[in-house]
KOLVO-309660 format. One record per residue (C-alpha): residue number from 1; residue in one letter; x, y, z. Coordinates in pm, 1 decimal, always signed. Example, Ala and Ser with C-alpha at 12.3 -4.5 7.8 and 13.67 -1.06 7.14 Angstrom:
<atom><num>1</num><residu>A</residu><c1>+1230.0</c1><c2>-450.0</c2><c3>+780.0</c3></atom>
<atom><num>2</num><residu>S</residu><c1>+1367.0</c1><c2>-106.0</c2><c3>+714.0</c3></atom>
***
This chain:
<atom><num>1</num><residu>M</residu><c1>+14142.4</c1><c2>+9600.2</c2><c3>+9475.8</c3></atom>
<atom><num>2</num><residu>P</residu><c1>+13793.1</c1><c2>+9561.2</c2><c3>+9303.3</c3></atom>
<atom><num>3</num><residu>A</residu><c1>+13642.0</c1><c2>+9822.9</c2><c3>+9156.8</c3></atom>
<atom><num>4</num><residu>K</residu><c1>+13301.4</c1><c2>+9970.5</c2><c3>+9383.9</c3></atom>
<atom><num>5</num><residu>L</residu><c1>+13006.0</c1><c2>+9907.1</c2><c3>+9188.6</c3></atom>
<atom><num>6</num><residu>Y</residu><c1>+12751.5</c1><c2>+10243.4</c2><c3>+9215.6</c3></atom>
<atom><num>7</num><residu>R</residu><c1>+12455.8</c1><c2>+10129.0</c2><c3>+9402.0</c3></atom>
<atom><num>8</num><residu>P</residu><c1>+12236.0</c1><c2>+10426.8</c2><c3>+9353.6</c3></atom>
<atom><num>9</num><residu>Q</residu><c1>+12080.8</c1><c2>+10545.6</c2><c3>+9683.9</c3></atom>
<atom><num>10</num><residu>P</residu><c1>+11682.3</c1><c2>+10519.1</c2><c3>+9700.5</c3></atom>
<atom><num>11</num><residu>S</residu><c1>+11514.4</c1><c2>+10900.0</c2><c3>+9698.1</c3></atom>
<atom><num>12</num><residu>R</residu><c1>+11489.5</c1><c2>+11056.9</c2><c3>+10074.9</c3></atom>
<atom><num>13</num><residu>V</residu><c1>+11198.9</c1><c2>+11304.6</c2><c3>+10155.8</c3></atom>
<atom><num>14</num><residu>R</residu><c1>+11212.8</c1><c2>+11503.6</c2><c3>+10467.8</c3></atom>
<atom><num>15</num><residu>A</residu><c1>+10877.7</c1><c2>+11390.6</c2><c3>+10705.5</c3></atom>
<atom><num>16</num><residu>T</residu><c1>+10784.3</c1><c2>+11560.2</c2><c3>+11020.4</c3></atom>
<atom><num>17</num><residu>L</residu><c1>+10576.4</c1><c2>+11384.3</c2><c3>+11245.1</c3></atom>
<atom><num>18</num><residu>Y</residu><c1>+10490.1</c1><c2>+11346.0</c2><c3>+11647.1</c3></atom>
<atom><num>19</num><residu>I</residu><c1>+10638.7</c1><c2>+11020.9</c2><c3>+11838.3</c3></atom>
<atom><num>20</num><residu>S</residu><c1>+10680.8</c1><c2>+10966.4</c2><c3>+12194.6</c3></atom>
<atom><num>21</num><residu>A</residu><c1>+10972.0</c1><c2>+11160.1</c2><c3>+12330.0</c3></atom>
<atom><num>22</num><residu>D</residu><c1>+11075.8</c1><c2>+10863.8</c2><c3>+12546.4</c3></atom>
<atom><num>23</num><residu>V</residu><c1>+11101.1</c1><c2>+10675.6</c2><c3>+12208.4</c3></atom>
<atom><num>24</num><residu>L</residu><c1>+11323.4</c1><c2>+10964.1</c2><c3>+12069.9</c3></atom>
<atom><num>25</num><residu>D</residu><c1>+11527.3</c1><c2>+10992.1</c2><c3>+12299.0</c3></atom>
<atom><num>26</num><residu>E</residu><c1>+11580.0</c1><c2>+10620.3</c2><c3>+12313.4</c3></atom>
<atom><num>27</num><residu>A</residu><c1>+11629.6</c1><c2>+10631.5</c2><c3>+11907.9</c3></atom>
<atom><num>28</num><residu>R</residu><c1>+11912.3</c1><c2>+10899.6</c2><c3>+11929.8</c3></atom>
<atom><num>29</num><residu>N</residu><c1>+12053.4</c1><c2>+10739.6</c2><c3>+12230.4</c3></atom>
<atom><num>30</num><residu>A</residu><c1>+12100.4</c1><c2>+10395.5</c2><c3>+12000.7</c3></atom>
<atom><num>31</num><residu>A</residu><c1>+12197.1</c1><c2>+10601.1</c2><c3>+11693.0</c3></atom>
<atom><num>32</num><residu>V</residu><c1>+12508.0</c1><c2>+10786.8</c2><c3>+11915.2</c3></atom>
<atom><num>33</num><residu>H</residu><c1>+12613.0</c1><c2>+10444.4</c2><c3>+12027.8</c3></atom>
<atom><num>34</num><residu>L</residu><c1>+12616.6</c1><c2>+10300.2</c2><c3>+11698.0</c3></atom>
<atom><num>35</num><residu>A</residu><c1>+12721.3</c1><c2>+10560.4</c2><c3>+11505.2</c3></atom>
<atom><num>36</num><residu>G</residu><c1>+13098.3</c1><c2>+10433.9</c2><c3>+11464.8</c3></atom>
<atom><num>37</num><residu>N</residu><c1>+13227.9</c1><c2>+10143.7</c2><c3>+11245.6</c3></atom>
<atom><num>38</num><residu>P</residu><c1>+13051.0</c1><c2>+9897.2</c2><c3>+11157.0</c3></atom>
<atom><num>39</num><residu>L</residu><c1>+12702.3</c1><c2>+10037.6</c2><c3>+11140.1</c3></atom>
<atom><num>40</num><residu>R</residu><c1>+12761.8</c1><c2>+10410.7</c2><c3>+11097.1</c3></atom>
<atom><num>41</num><residu>M</residu><c1>+12437.8</c1><c2>+10401.8</c2><c3>+11234.8</c3></atom>
<atom><num>42</num><residu>T</residu><c1>+12239.6</c1><c2>+10754.5</c2><c3>+11211.4</c3></atom>
<atom><num>43</num><residu>L</residu><c1>+11849.1</c1><c2>+10878.2</c2><c3>+11354.2</c3></atom>
<atom><num>44</num><residu>A</residu><c1>+11746.0</c1><c2>+10850.0</c2><c3>+10997.8</c3></atom>
<atom><num>45</num><residu>K</residu><c1>+11885.5</c1><c2>+10531.2</c2><c3>+10917.7</c3></atom>
<atom><num>46</num><residu>L</residu><c1>+11738.2</c1><c2>+10365.1</c2><c3>+11240.4</c3></atom>
<atom><num>47</num><residu>A</residu><c1>+11369.2</c1><c2>+10507.3</c2><c3>+11176.6</c3></atom>
<atom><num>48</num><residu>D</residu><c1>+11380.7</c1><c2>+10378.6</c2><c3>+10811.3</c3></atom>
<atom><num>49</num><residu>A</residu><c1>+11451.8</c1><c2>+10031.6</c2><c3>+10876.4</c3></atom>
<atom><num>50</num><residu>A</residu><c1>+11207.8</c1><c2>+10040.8</c2><c3>+11185.0</c3></atom>
<atom><num>51</num><residu>L</residu><c1>+10936.7</c1><c2>+10189.6</c2><c3>+10991.5</c3></atom>
<atom><num>52</num><residu>R</residu><c1>+11035.4</c1><c2>+9921.4</c2><c3>+10678.9</c3></atom>
<atom><num>53</num><residu>A</residu><c1>+11028.1</c1><c2>+9630.4</c2><c3>+10914.4</c3></atom>
<atom><num>54</num><residu>E</residu><c1>+10650.4</c1><c2>+9723.2</c2><c3>+11053.8</c3></atom>
<atom><num>55</num><residu>L</residu><c1>+10533.8</c1><c2>+9816.8</c2><c3>+10758.0</c3></atom>
<atom><num>56</num><residu>E</residu><c1>+10627.6</c1><c2>+9423.9</c2><c3>+10609.1</c3></atom>
<atom><num>57</num><residu>R</residu><c1>+10477.1</c1><c2>+9318.7</c2><c3>+10937.6</c3></atom>
<atom><num>58</num><residu>L</residu><c1>+10155.2</c1><c2>+9506.1</c2><c3>+10863.3</c3></atom>
<atom><num>59</num><residu>K</residu><c1>+10151.5</c1><c2>+9347.8</c2><c3>+10545.7</c3></atom>
<atom><num>60</num><residu>R</residu><c1>+10191.1</c1><c2>+8990.8</c2><c3>+10661.0</c3></atom>
<atom><num>61</num><residu>E</residu><c1>+9922.0</c1><c2>+9043.1</c2><c3>+10898.3</c3></atom>
<atom><num>62</num><residu>F</residu><c1>+9658.2</c1><c2>+9236.2</c2><c3>+10756.2</c3></atom>
<atom><num>63</num><residu>N</residu><c1>+9720.5</c1><c2>+9237.8</c2><c3>+10343.1</c3></atom>
<atom><num>64</num><residu>D</residu><c1>+9825.0</c1><c2>+8856.1</c2><c3>+10287.4</c3></atom>
<atom><num>65</num><residu>G</residu><c1>+10189.3</c1><c2>+8997.6</c2><c3>+10267.7</c3></atom>
<atom><num>66</num><residu>K</residu><c1>+10145.6</c1><c2>+9236.0</c2><c3>+9966.6</c3></atom>
<atom><num>67</num><residu>D</residu><c1>+10187.0</c1><c2>+9606.8</c2><c3>+9949.4</c3></atom>
<atom><num>68</num><residu>F</residu><c1>+9917.2</c1><c2>+9804.6</c2><c3>+10050.1</c3></atom>
<atom><num>69</num><residu>P</residu><c1>+9723.7</c1><c2>+9993.9</c2><c3>+9779.6</c3></atom>
<atom><num>70</num><residu>Q</residu><c1>+9827.4</c1><c2>+10307.4</c2><c3>+9664.7</c3></atom>
<atom><num>71</num><residu>R</residu><c1>+9636.6</c1><c2>+10595.1</c2><c3>+9777.0</c3></atom>
<atom><num>72</num><residu>A</residu><c1>+9424.2</c1><c2>+10822.8</c2><c3>+9562.7</c3></atom>
<atom><num>73</num><residu>D</residu><c1>+9529.1</c1><c2>+11138.5</c2><c3>+9800.8</c3></atom>
<atom><num>74</num><residu>D</residu><c1>+9755.7</c1><c2>+11290.0</c2><c3>+10059.1</c3></atom>
<atom><num>75</num><residu>L</residu><c1>+9695.8</c1><c2>+11227.4</c2><c3>+10408.1</c3></atom>
<atom><num>76</num><residu>R</residu><c1>+9552.9</c1><c2>+11490.5</c2><c3>+10601.8</c3></atom>
<atom><num>77</num><residu>G</residu><c1>+9687.2</c1><c2>+11608.0</c2><c3>+10932.5</c3></atom>
<atom><num>78</num><residu>G</residu><c1>+9448.4</c1><c2>+11608.1</c2><c3>+11243.1</c3></atom>
<atom><num>79</num><residu>R</residu><c1>+9280.0</c1><c2>+11356.9</c2><c3>+11448.8</c3></atom>
<atom><num>80</num><residu>P</residu><c1>+9284.9</c1><c2>+11013.2</c2><c3>+11302.3</c3></atom>
<atom><num>81</num><residu>I</residu><c1>+8978.1</c1><c2>+10854.8</c2><c3>+11078.1</c3></atom>
<atom><num>82</num><residu>A</residu><c1>+8772.1</c1><c2>+10698.1</c2><c3>+11292.7</c3></atom>
<atom><num>83</num><residu>A</residu><c1>+8718.7</c1><c2>+10320.4</c2><c3>+11219.3</c3></atom>
***
């Protein structure tokens, strides 16, 4: 049996945000339905994958496929910044 390779996991942080109740309900349903083998899906894994996919799309569409510049400050809570 081949030895398992050690793959360090990226650091994880807790994030609090508001999303539509129907989106959260559907995501929870998907996570429960897909919790077994082979995916072992969790709500955190689903959210992480969805954010990564959307960030890639936004980079391609709005930033020539490049990473967005590092922000100088943390985001402030409250109403969105008007464009």
